[in-house]
N, C-alpha and C positions, 0 to 999 in steps of 0.2 A: 675716677669716681665722679659722679655728677648727680645733682638733684634734677629730676625730670618731673616737673609739676609737683605733685604731693608725694611722689615716689623718689627713691634713691637707687642708683645703679652703680655697680662697680664691675670692672672687667679686669681679669687677671690672666697673665700668661705664666704658666707653671712649666718648669722643665725638670726632668729627672729620669731615672732609669725606668725601664718598662714596668717592673714590679711596683715601684712607688706610685707611678701614674695610675696603674690598675687599682691599687689599694685606695687611692684618692677617689677615683671614679666610683668605686663600690660604696664608699662612705657618703657620697653626695645625697642619695635619696633620704637616708635617715637624718642627715644634717638639715636638709630642706624642711622635713617635718618638724624637727625639734625647734628650729629657729623661725618657722613660719615664713620662709623665704621662697622665692622662685629661683632655682639654680639650673643653669644650662651649661653643659660642657661640650666642647668640640675638640677633636684632635687636629692638630695642624702639622705642617711640615715646614722646614726652612725654605724661605723664598730663594729661588736661584739668583745668583749674582747677575746683575745686568750690565756689567762693564764699568767703565770709569764714570761714576756719578758723584757729583759734589752736592752735599746737603746745604740748602739755603733756607733761611727763615724769612717769611713774609709777614709783616704786620700792617694792618690797615685799620684806621679809625675814621668814622664818618657819621653823619646823620643817618639814622636808619631809614631805608627806603627799599622797595622791591628791586631785584635784578643785580644787586652788588655781587653776590656769590657767583651768579651765572657769568658775569663779565670777567671776573677774576679767573674762574675755571677755564673759560674760553681762551683767555689770554695765554695761560700756560699750555693748554692742550694744543693750541694752534702752533706752538713752538716745540711740540713733542717733549714737554717737560711734565713729568708725572707728579701728582700731588700724593705725598706719603701720609700726611696727617693734616687734619683741619679742625679747628675749634672756633666756635663763635660765641659771642655773648652780647647782650644788649643791657643798657643801663641808662638811667636818667641823669643828664648833666645837671650838676648842682647850680651852675651859673645861669643856664638858660631854660631849665625844665624841659629840655628837648631829649627825645629818645635817641641815644647814640648806639652805634653798632661797631663791635670790635671783632676782627678776624685775625686769627693766627694760623698760618699755613707753613708746613714743611714741604719743600719741593726738592726733587733730585734733578739737578741740572747736569746734562751731559758735559763732560770735561772739554769737548771741542766747541762749546758755545762761548762766544765772546761776552764775558760778564759785563763789561762796561756798556756795551751796546744793549744787552738785556735790561740792565738797570735803567738806562735812559728810556727805553721803550716802556718799561713798567712805570716810571715816574711820569711819562707823558700820558699814560692811561689814567694815572691818579689825578693829574691836572684836569684831564677831560671829564672825569667823573666827580671831581671835587672831593677826593679822598686824601687823607694824610697817610702816606705809606712808606715803608722801608723794605728793602731787599738786601739782606746781609748774610754772610756765611754763618752757618749754624755752628755754635761753639758747643762741643760735647765734652 
């Protein structure tokens, strides 16, 4: 769920047998009218397994400025590390009245990647860009 400007959005993943899903899909138009919402549904399929991948969490906090997401995405893409999930937020620092930028990323690191080396490269990027960042195993 997220507030998008003056609007609110929610995304749900629903699982069930074929009959239950079809019944839900059939009920959406009436529910949309009744609640005065915009509802969209899509059928998905399970994503095929991609081998030995280790989920890692990346968190970055910095002063807000252009290009931060681009550099982070470029860092992981250049190492064939896929971004699974990404969430950003900005807020005003209470101490300095500066707009801060927070990024939370879930990445899938191939099991053959040397994690200590990856972490060192990531921290070097953070130093170069003046970011506070961490790269840690995702605890599920």
